[in-house]
mmCIF file as gemmi writes it, N, C-alpha and C atoms, coordinates in Angstrom:
data_model
loop_
_atom_site.group_PDB
_atom_site.id
_atom_site.type_symbol
_atom_site.label_atom_id
_atom_site.label_alt_id
_atom_site.label_comp_id
_atom_site.label_asym_id
_atom_site.label_entity_id
_atom_site.label_seq_id
_atom_site.pdbx_PDB_ins_code
_atom_site.Cartn_x
_atom_site.Cartn_y
_atom_site.Cartn_z
_atom_site.occupancy
_atom_site.B_iso_or_equiv
_atom_site.pdbx_formal_charge
_atom_site.auth_seq_id
_atom_site.auth_asym_id
_atom_site.pdbx_PDB_model_num
ATOM 1 N N . UNK Axp A 1 ? 50.284 23.639 -132.902 1 0 ? 1 A 1
ATOM 2 C CA . UNK Axp A 1 ? 50.345 21.936 -131.871 1 0 ? 1 A 1
ATOM 3 C C . UNK Axp A 1 ? 50.777 21.086 -132.168 1 0 ? 1 A 1
ATOM 4 N N . UNK Axp A 2 ? 52.266 20.574 -131.625 1 0 ? 2 A 1
ATOM 5 C CA . UNK Axp A 2 ? 52.836 19.393 -132.442 1 0 ? 2 A 1
ATOM 6 C C . UNK Axp A 2 ? 52.375 18.521 -131.938 1 0 ? 2 A 1
ATOM 7 N N . UNK Axp A 3 ? 52.152 16.574 -132.632 1 0 ? 3 A 1
ATOM 8 C CA . UNK Axp A 3 ? 51.701 15.774 -132.108 1 0 ? 3 A 1
ATOM 9 C C . UNK Axp A 3 ? 53.184 15.054 -131.821 1 0 ? 3 A 1
ATOM 10 N N . UNK Axp A 4 ? 52.872 14.482 -130.487 1 0 ? 4 A 1
ATOM 11 C CA . UNK Axp A 4 ? 53.794 13.484 -129.891 1 0 ? 4 A 1
ATOM 12 C C . UNK Axp A 4 ? 53.523 12.059 -130.52 1 0 ? 4 A 1
ATOM 13 N N . UNK Axp A 5 ? 54.27 11.455 -131.472 1 0 ? 5 A 1
ATOM 14 C CA . UNK Axp A 5 ? 53.954 10.213 -131.562 1 0 ? 5 A 1
ATOM 15 C C . UNK Axp A 5 ? 54.711 9.17 -130.584 1 0 ? 5 A 1
ATOM 16 N N . UNK Axp A 6 ? 53.888 7.877 -130.203 1 0 ? 6 A 1
ATOM 17 C CA . UNK Axp A 6 ? 54.76 6.443 -129.561 1 0 ? 6 A 1
ATOM 18 C C . UNK Axp A 6 ? 55.36 6.193 -130.593 1 0 ? 6 A 1
ATOM 19 N N . UNK Axp A 7 ? 56.473 5.419 -130.558 1 0 ? 7 A 1
ATOM 20 C CA . UNK Axp A 7 ? 56.348 4.421 -131.546 1 0 ? 7 A 1
ATOM 21 C C . UNK Axp A 7 ? 57.295 2.929 -130.94 1 0 ? 7 A 1
ATOM 22 N N . UNK Axp A 8 ? 57.273 3.322 -129.509 1 0 ? 8 A 1
ATOM 23 C CA . UNK Axp A 8 ? 57.301 1.738 -128.367 1 0 ? 8 A 1
ATOM 24 C C . UNK Axp A 8 ? 56.897 1.867 -127.021 1 0 ? 8 A 1
ATOM 25 N N . UNK Axp A 9 ? 55.911 0.412 -126.947 1 0 ? 9 A 1
ATOM 26 C CA . UNK Axp A 9 ? 56.233 0.147 -125.735 1 0 ? 9 A 1
ATOM 27 C C . UNK Axp A 9 ? 56.854 -0.883 -124.757 1 0 ? 9 A 1
ATOM 28 N N . UNK Axp A 10 ? 57.346 -0.828 -123.77 1 0 ? 10 A 1
ATOM 29 C CA . UNK Axp A 10 ? 58.014 -2.051 -122.768 1 0 ? 10 A 1
ATOM 30 C C . UNK Axp A 10 ? 56.545 -2.944 -122.584 1 0 ? 10 A 1
ATOM 31 N N . UNK Axp A 11 ? 56.816 -3.893 -122.303 1 0 ? 11 A 1
ATOM 32 C CA . UNK Axp A 11 ? 55.607 -4.862 -121.851 1 0 ? 11 A 1
ATOM 33 C C . UNK Axp A 11 ? 55.507 -4.401 -120.918 1 0 ? 11 A 1
ATOM 34 N N . UNK Axp A 12 ? 55.891 -3.373 -119.713 1 0 ? 12 A 1
ATOM 35 C CA . UNK Axp A 12 ? 55.427 -3.257 -118.739 1 0 ? 12 A 1
ATOM 36 C C . UNK Axp A 12 ? 54.19 -1.965 -118.283 1 0 ? 12 A 1
ATOM 37 N N . UNK Axp A 13 ? 54.136 -1.737 -119.737 1 0 ? 13 A 1
ATOM 38 C CA . UNK Axp A 13 ? 53.448 -0.554 -120.31 1 0 ? 13 A 1
ATOM 39 C C . UNK Axp A 13 ? 52.278 -0.937 -120.947 1 0 ? 13 A 1
ATOM 40 N N . UNK Axp A 14 ? 52.226 -1.861 -121.252 1 0 ? 14 A 1
ATOM 41 C CA . UNK Axp A 14 ? 51.318 -2.639 -121.896 1 0 ? 14 A 1
ATOM 42 C C . UNK Axp A 14 ? 50.103 -3.423 -121.309 1 0 ? 14 A 1
ATOM 43 N N . UNK Axp A 15 ? 48.788 -2.913 -121.935 1 0 ? 15 A 1
ATOM 44 C CA . UNK Axp A 15 ? 47.425 -3.726 -121.01 1 0 ? 15 A 1
ATOM 45 C C . UNK Axp A 15 ? 46.423 -4.105 -122.324 1 0 ? 15 A 1
ATOM 46 N N . UNK Axp A 16 ? 45.643 -4.39 -121.857 1 0 ? 16 A 1
ATOM 47 C CA . UNK Axp A 16 ? 44.241 -4.816 -123.134 1 0 ? 16 A 1
ATOM 48 C C . UNK Axp A 16 ? 44.099 -3.377 -123.549 1 0 ? 16 A 1
ATOM 49 N N . UNK Axp A 17 ? 44.218 -2.613 -122.757 1 0 ? 17 A 1
ATOM 50 C CA . UNK Axp A 17 ? 43.456 -1.213 -123.153 1 0 ? 17 A 1
ATOM 51 C C . UNK Axp A 17 ? 44.227 -0.358 -124.307 1 0 ? 17 A 1
ATOM 52 N N . UNK Axp A 18 ? 45.424 -0.958 -124.548 1 0 ? 18 A 1
ATOM 53 C CA . UNK Axp A 18 ? 46.313 -0.768 -125.579 1 0 ? 18 A 1
ATOM 54 C C . UNK Axp A 18 ? 46.33 -1.365 -126.935 1 0 ? 18 A 1
ATOM 55 N N . UNK Axp A 19 ? 45.088 -2.414 -126.884 1 0 ? 19 A 1
ATOM 56 C CA . UNK Axp A 19 ? 44.945 -2.913 -128.37 1 0 ? 19 A 1
ATOM 57 C C . UNK Axp A 19 ? 45.278 -1.895 -129.872 1 0 ? 19 A 1
ATOM 58 N N . UNK Axp A 20 ? 44.719 -0.983 -129.814 1 0 ? 20 A 1
ATOM 59 C CA . UNK Axp A 20 ? 44.791 -0.562 -130.592 1 0 ? 20 A 1
ATOM 60 C C . UNK Axp A 20 ? 45.836 0.392 -131.153 1 0 ? 20 A 1
ATOM 61 N N . UNK Axp A 21 ? 47.063 0.371 -129.88 1 0 ? 21 A 1
ATOM 62 C CA . UNK Axp A 21 ? 48.017 1.273 -130.2 1 0 ? 21 A 1
ATOM 63 C C . UNK Axp A 21 ? 49.202 -0.084 -130.698 1 0 ? 21 A 1
ATOM 64 N N . UNK Axp A 22 ? 48.938 -1.597 -130.489 1 0 ? 22 A 1
ATOM 65 C CA . UNK Axp A 22 ? 50.11 -2.607 -130.612 1 0 ? 22 A 1
ATOM 66 C C . UNK Axp A 22 ? 49.387 -3.779 -131.273 1 0 ? 22 A 1
ATOM 67 N N . UNK Axp A 23 ? 48.085 -4.117 -131.661 1 0 ? 23 A 1
ATOM 68 C CA . UNK Axp A 23 ? 47.265 -4.982 -131.651 1 0 ? 23 A 1
ATOM 69 C C . UNK Axp A 23 ? 46.646 -6.16 -130.287 1 0 ? 23 A 1
ATOM 70 N N . UNK Axp A 24 ? 46.768 -7.173 -131.049 1 0 ? 24 A 1
ATOM 71 C CA . UNK Axp A 24 ? 45.73 -8.187 -130.514 1 0 ? 24 A 1
ATOM 72 C C . UNK Axp A 24 ? 47.306 -8.83 -129.332 1 0 ? 24 A 1
ATOM 73 N N . UNK Axp A 25 ? 47.949 -9.329 -130.54 1 0 ? 25 A 1
ATOM 74 C CA . UNK Axp A 25 ? 49.329 -10.349 -129.851 1 0 ? 25 A 1
ATOM 75 C C . UNK Axp A 25 ? 50.199 -9.759 -129.014 1 0 ? 25 A 1
ATOM 76 N N . UNK Axp A 26 ? 50.002 -8.149 -129.198 1 0 ? 26 A 1
ATOM 77 C CA . UNK Axp A 26 ? 51.147 -7.566 -128.032 1 0 ? 26 A 1
ATOM 78 C C . UNK Axp A 26 ? 50.398 -7.384 -126.931 1 0 ? 26 A 1
ATOM 79 N N . UNK Axp A 27 ? 49.188 -6.958 -127.09 1 0 ? 27 A 1
ATOM 80 C CA . UNK Axp A 27 ? 48.198 -6.398 -125.722 1 0 ? 27 A 1
ATOM 81 C C . UNK Axp A 27 ? 48.667 -8.175 -125.02 1 0 ? 27 A 1
ATOM 82 N N . UNK Axp A 28 ? 48.514 -8.738 -125.163 1 0 ? 28 A 1
ATOM 83 C CA . UNK Axp A 28 ? 48.406 -10.115 -124.577 1 0 ? 28 A 1
ATOM 84 C C . UNK Axp A 28 ? 49.587 -10.265 -124.264 1 0 ? 28 A 1
ATOM 85 N N . UNK Axp A 29 ? 51.023 -9.922 -125.282 1 0 ? 29 A 1
ATOM 86 C CA . UNK Axp A 29 ? 51.681 -10.321 -123.707 1 0 ? 29 A 1
ATOM 87 C C . UNK Axp A 29 ? 51.988 -9.343 -122.983 1 0 ? 29 A 1
ATOM 88 N N . UNK Axp A 30 ? 51.577 -8.463 -123.293 1 0 ? 30 A 1
ATOM 89 C CA . UNK Axp A 30 ? 51.86 -6.766 -122.439 1 0 ? 30 A 1
ATOM 90 C C . UNK Axp A 30 ? 51.175 -7.555 -121.229 1 0 ? 30 A 1
ATOM 91 N N . UNK Axp A 31 ? 49.826 -7.946 -121.111 1 0 ? 31 A 1
ATOM 92 C CA . UNK Axp A 31 ? 49.243 -8.349 -119.824 1 0 ? 31 A 1
ATOM 93 C C . UNK Axp A 31 ? 49.656 -9.592 -119.401 1 0 ? 31 A 1
ATOM 94 N N . UNK Axp A 32 ? 49.979 -11.112 -120.021 1 0 ? 32 A 1
ATOM 95 C CA . UNK Axp A 32 ? 50.818 -11.648 -119.44 1 0 ? 32 A 1
ATOM 96 C C . UNK Axp A 32 ? 52.555 -11.487 -119.068 1 0 ? 32 A 1
ATOM 97 N N . UNK Axp A 33 ? 52.963 -10.716 -119.005 1 0 ? 33 A 1
ATOM 98 C CA . UNK Axp A 33 ? 54.032 -9.944 -118.256 1 0 ? 33 A 1
ATOM 99 C C . UNK Axp A 33 ? 53.939 -9.209 -117.113 1 0 ? 33 A 1
ATOM 100 N N . UNK Axp A 34 ? 52.892 -8.606 -117.648 1 0 ? 34 A 1
ATOM 101 C CA . UNK Axp A 34 ? 52.534 -7.843 -115.85 1 0 ? 34 A 1
ATOM 102 C C . UNK Axp A 34 ? 51.427 -8.958 -115.113 1 0 ? 34 A 1
ATOM 103 N N . UNK Axp A 35 ? 50.853 -9.906 -115.465 1 0 ? 35 A 1
ATOM 104 C CA . UNK Axp A 35 ? 50.714 -10.233 -114.416 1 0 ? 35 A 1
ATOM 105 C C . UNK Axp A 35 ? 51.166 -11.667 -113.535 1 0 ? 35 A 1
ATOM 106 N N . UNK Axp A 36 ? 52.307 -12.706 -114.326 1 0 ? 36 A 1
ATOM 107 C CA . UNK Axp A 36 ? 53.041 -13.196 -114.022 1 0 ? 36 A 1
ATOM 108 C C . UNK Axp A 36 ? 54.648 -11.434 -113.082 1 0 ? 36 A 1
ATOM 109 N N . UNK Axp A 37 ? 54.643 -11.025 -113.154 1 0 ? 37 A 1
ATOM 110 C CA . UNK Axp A 37 ? 55.706 -9.888 -112.201 1 0 ? 37 A 1
ATOM 111 C C . UNK Axp A 37 ? 54.81 -9.191 -111.155 1 0 ? 37 A 1
ATOM 112 N N . UNK Axp A 38 ? 53.164 -9.1 -111.316 1 0 ? 38 A 1
ATOM 113 C CA . UNK Axp A 38 ? 52.544 -9.039 -110.177 1 0 ? 38 A 1
ATOM 114 C C . UNK Axp A 38 ? 52.654 -10.499 -109.039 1 0 ? 38 A 1
ATOM 115 N N . UNK Axp A 39 ? 52.811 -11.551 -109.633 1 0 ? 39 A 1
ATOM 116 C CA . UNK Axp A 39 ? 53.227 -12.733 -108.862 1 0 ? 39 A 1
ATOM 117 C C . UNK Axp A 39 ? 54.441 -13.407 -108.627 1 0 ? 39 A 1
ATOM 118 N N . UNK Axp A 40 ? 55.293 -12.235 -108.715 1 0 ? 40 A 1
ATOM 119 C CA . UNK Axp A 40 ? 56.804 -12.492 -108.345 1 0 ? 40 A 1
ATOM 120 C C . UNK Axp A 40 ? 57.372 -13.548 -109.456 1 0 ? 40 A 1
ATOM 121 N N . UNK Axp A 41 ? 56.753 -13.636 -110.512 1 0 ? 41 A 1
ATOM 122 C CA . UNK Axp A 41 ? 57.338 -14.467 -111.406 1 0 ? 41 A 1
ATOM 123 C C . UNK Axp A 41 ? 57.789 -13.954 -112.127 1 0 ? 41 A 1
ATOM 124 N N . UNK Axp A 42 ? 59.599 -14.705 -112.804 1 0 ? 42 A 1
ATOM 125 C CA . UNK Axp A 42 ? 60.202 -13.543 -113.895 1 0 ? 42 A 1
ATOM 126 C C . UNK Axp A 42 ? 59.846 -13.827 -114.814 1 0 ? 42 A 1
ATOM 127 N N . UNK Axp A 43 ? 60.036 -13.069 -115.841 1 0 ? 43 A 1
ATOM 128 C CA . UNK Axp A 43 ? 59.601 -13.333 -117.172 1 0 ? 43 A 1
ATOM 129 C C . UNK Axp A 43 ? 60.356 -11.995 -117.994 1 0 ? 43 A 1
ATOM 130 N N . UNK Axp A 44 ? 60.931 -12.26 -119.425 1 0 ? 44 A 1
ATOM 131 C CA . UNK Axp A 44 ? 62.108 -11.561 -119.946 1 0 ? 44 A 1
ATOM 132 C C . UNK Axp A 44 ? 61.174 -10.298 -120.48 1 0 ? 44 A 1
ATOM 133 N N . UNK Axp A 45 ? 60.994 -9.082 -120.153 1 0 ? 45 A 1
ATOM 134 C CA . UNK Axp A 45 ? 60.785 -7.656 -120.409 1 0 ? 45 A 1
ATOM 135 C C . UNK Axp A 45 ? 61.019 -7.749 -121.933 1 0 ? 45 A 1
ATOM 136 N N . UNK Axp A 46 ? 60.136 -6.816 -123.052 1 0 ? 46 A 1
ATOM 137 C CA . UNK Axp A 46 ? 60.3 -7.003 -124.536 1 0 ? 46 A 1
ATOM 138 C C . UNK Axp A 46 ? 59.415 -5.625 -124.294 1 0 ? 46 A 1
ATOM 139 N N . UNK Axp A 47 ? 59.494 -5.21 -125.927 1 0 ? 47 A 1
ATOM 140 C CA . UNK Axp A 47 ? 58.743 -4.103 -126.576 1 0 ? 47 A 1
ATOM 141 C C . UNK Axp A 47 ? 58.092 -4.685 -127.612 1 0 ? 47 A 1
ATOM 142 N N . UNK Axp A 48 ? 56.715 -3.631 -127.52 1 0 ? 48 A 1
ATOM 143 C CA . UNK Axp A 48 ? 56.423 -3.594 -128.783 1 0 ? 48 A 1
ATOM 144 C C . UNK Axp A 48 ? 56.259 -1.912 -129.707 1 0 ? 48 A 1
ATOM 145 N N . UNK Axp A 49 ? 56.473 -2.423 -131.126 1 0 ? 49 A 1
ATOM 146 C CA . UNK Axp A 49 ? 56.15 -1.412 -131.98 1 0 ? 49 A 1
ATOM 147 C C . UNK Axp A 49 ? 54.804 -0.741 -132.112 1 0 ? 49 A 1
ATOM 148 N N . UNK Axp A 50 ? 54.468 0.278 -132.475 1 0 ? 50 A 1
ATOM 149 C CA . UNK Axp A 50 ? 52.877 0.665 -132.327 1 0 ? 50 A 1
ATOM 150 C C . UNK Axp A 50 ? 53.019 0.874 -133.448 1 0 ? 50 A 1
ATOM 151 N N . UNK Axp A 51 ? 51.504 1.142 -133.996 1 0 ? 51 A 1
ATOM 152 C CA . UNK Axp A 51 ? 50.633 1.373 -135.111 1 0 ? 51 A 1
ATOM 153 C C . UNK Axp A 51 ? 51.006 2.792 -135.542 1 0 ? 51 A 1
ATOM 154 N N . UNK Axp A 52 ? 51.29 3.872 -134.314 1 0 ? 52 A 1
ATOM 155 C CA . UNK Axp A 52 ? 51.998 4.801 -135.224 1 0 ? 52 A 1
ATOM 156 C C . UNK Axp A 52 ? 53.189 4.468 -135.787 1 0 ? 52 A 1
ATOM 157 N N . UNK Axp A 53 ? 54.123 3.748 -135.535 1 0 ? 53 A 1
ATOM 158 C CA . UNK Axp A 53 ? 55.392 3.87 -135.954 1 0 ? 53 A 1
ATOM 159 C C . UNK Axp A 53 ? 55.188 3.046 -137.372 1 0 ? 53 A 1
ATOM 160 N N . UNK Axp A 54 ? 54.558 2.073 -137.007 1 0 ? 54 A 1
ATOM 161 C CA . UNK Axp A 54 ? 54.497 1.66 -138.178 1 0 ? 54 A 1
ATOM 162 C C . UNK Axp A 54 ? 53.513 2.783 -139.731 1 0 ? 54 A 1
ATOM 163 N N . UNK Axp A 55 ? 52.912 3.604 -139.556 1 0 ? 55 A 1
ATOM 164 C CA . UNK Axp A 55 ? 52.116 4.411 -140.715 1 0 ? 55 A 1
ATOM 165 C C . UNK Axp A 55 ? 53.226 5.625 -140.255 1 0 ? 55 A 1
ATOM 166 N N . UNK Axp A 56 ? 53.986 6.193 -139.676 1 0 ? 56 A 1
ATOM 167 C CA . UNK Axp A 56 ? 55.284 7.088 -140.091 1 0 ? 56 A 1
ATOM 168 C C . UNK Axp A 56 ? 56.36 6.16 -140.771 1 0 ? 56 A 1
ATOM 169 N N . UNK Axp A 57 ? 56.455 5.093 -140.877 1 0 ? 57 A 1
ATOM 170 C CA . UNK Axp A 57 ? 57.358 4.47 -142.068 1 0 ? 57 A 1
ATOM 171 C C . UNK Axp A 57 ? 56.872 4.849 -143.012 1 0 ? 57 A 1
ATOM 172 N N . UNK Axp A 58 ? 55.417 4.31 -143.137 1 0 ? 58 A 1
ATOM 173 C CA . UNK Axp A 58 ? 54.848 4.086 -144.321 1 0 ? 58 A 1
ATOM 174 C C . UNK Axp A 58 ? 54.794 5.792 -145.199 1 0 ? 58 A 1
ATOM 175 N N . UNK Axp A 59 ? 54.963 7.224 -144.295 1 0 ? 59 A 1
ATOM 176 C CA . UNK Axp A 59 ? 55.035 8.353 -144.528 1 0 ? 59 A 1
ATOM 177 C C . UNK Axp A 59 ? 55.87 8.504 -145.383 1 0 ? 59 A 1
ATOM 178 N N . UNK Axp A 60 ? 56.593 8.698 -143.938 1 0 ? 60 A 1
ATOM 179 C CA . UNK Axp A 60 ? 57.978 8.801 -144.443 1 0 ? 60 A 1
ATOM 180 C C . UNK Axp A 60 ? 58.959 8.157 -145.613 1 0 ? 60 A 1
ATOM 181 N N . UNK Axp A 61 ? 58.603 7.244 -146.135 1 0 ? 61 A 1
ATOM 182 C CA . UNK Axp A 61 ? 59.233 6.339 -146.881 1 0 ? 61 A 1
ATOM 183 C C . UNK Axp A 61 ? 58.25 6.17 -148.258 1 0 ? 61 A 1
ATOM 184 N N . UNK Axp A 62 ? 57.067 6.885 -148.201 1 0 ? 62 A 1
ATOM 185 C CA . UNK Axp A 62 ? 55.784 6.986 -148.898 1 0 ? 62 A 1
ATOM 186 C C . UNK Axp A 62 ? 55.55 5.123 -149.705 1 0 ? 62 A 1
ATOM 187 N N . UNK Axp A 63 ? 55.591 4.534 -148.602 1 0 ? 63 A 1
ATOM 188 C CA . UNK Axp A 63 ? 55.57 3.159 -149.587 1 0 ? 63 A 1
ATOM 189 C C . UNK Axp A 63 ? 53.532 2.799 -149.093 1 0 ? 63 A 1
ATOM 190 N N . UNK Axp A 64 ? 52.791 3.794 -148.681 1 0 ? 64 A 1
ATOM 191 C CA . UNK Axp A 64 ? 51.314 3.291 -148.605 1 0 ? 64 A 1
ATOM 192 C C . UNK Axp A 64 ? 51.098 2.897 -150.086 1 0 ? 64 A 1
ATOM 193 N N . UNK Axp A 65 ? 51.374 4.076 -150.566 1 0 ? 65 A 1
ATOM 194 C CA . UNK Axp A 65 ? 50.923 3.677 -152.531 1 0 ? 65 A 1
ATOM 195 C C . UNK Axp A 65 ? 51.369 2.245 -153.027 1 0 ? 65 A 1
ATOM 196 N N . UNK Axp A 66 ? 52.587 2.062 -152.749 1 0 ? 66 A 1
ATOM 197 C CA . UNK Axp A 66 ? 53.326 1.184 -153.579 1 0 ? 66 A 1
ATOM 198 C C . UNK Axp A 66 ? 52.139 -0.317 -152.791 1 0 ? 66 A 1
ATOM 199 N N . UNK Axp A 67 ? 52.228 -0.48 -151.619 1 0 ? 67 A 1
ATOM 200 C CA . UNK Axp A 67 ? 51.811 -1.302 -150.931 1 0 ? 67 A 1
ATOM 201 C C . UNK Axp A 67 ? 50.121 -1.505 -150.833 1 0 ? 67 A 1
ATOM 202 N N . UNK Axp A 68 ? 49.276 -0.672 -150.824 1 0 ? 68 A 1
ATOM 203 C CA . UNK Axp A 68 ? 48.105 -0.3 -151.516 1 0 ? 68 A 1
ATOM 204 C C . UNK Axp A 68 ? 48.251 -1.455 -152.824 1 0 ? 68 A 1
ATOM 205 N N . UNK Axp A 69 ? 49.068 -1.074 -154.158 1 0 ? 69 A 1
ATOM 206 C CA . UNK Axp A 69 ? 49.58 -1.152 -154.811 1 0 ? 69 A 1
ATOM 207 C C . UNK Axp A 69 ? 49.67 -3.131 -155.634 1 0 ? 69 A 1
ATOM 208 N N . UNK Axp A 70 ? 50.626 -3.104 -154.311 1 0 ? 70 A 1
ATOM 209 C CA . UNK Axp A 70 ? 50.794 -4.643 -154.314 1 0 ? 70 A 1
ATOM 210 C C . UNK Axp A 70 ? 49.436 -5.435 -153.641 1 0 ? 70 A 1
ATOM 211 N N . UNK Axp A 71 ? 49.167 -5.125 -152.904 1 0 ? 71 A 1
ATOM 212 C CA . UNK Axp A 71 ? 47.637 -5.908 -152.482 1 0 ? 71 A 1
ATOM 213 C C . UNK Axp A 71 ? 46.796 -5.926 -153.017 1 0 ? 71 A 1
C-alpha cells in the first residue's frame, strides 16, 4: 500500500491540530485566517509546506546526512 504524502495545505485547511504537519507559526496563521474569515474580515490566503514535504526533499536529494554533518 502506497502512502500518500501531503506537501502543502492552504491556510483554510490549517488549525492548531495541524501543528505536527506545519509547525507552530503556520498553525497559528491558519487559526488566525479562519477566525478572521468567520467574522467576514478579508485576509490574504496562503499556504504552508508540510513536514512531509521537508522530509521528502531530504530523502530525494540525500541531504539528511549532509545536514547532520554540518549541524
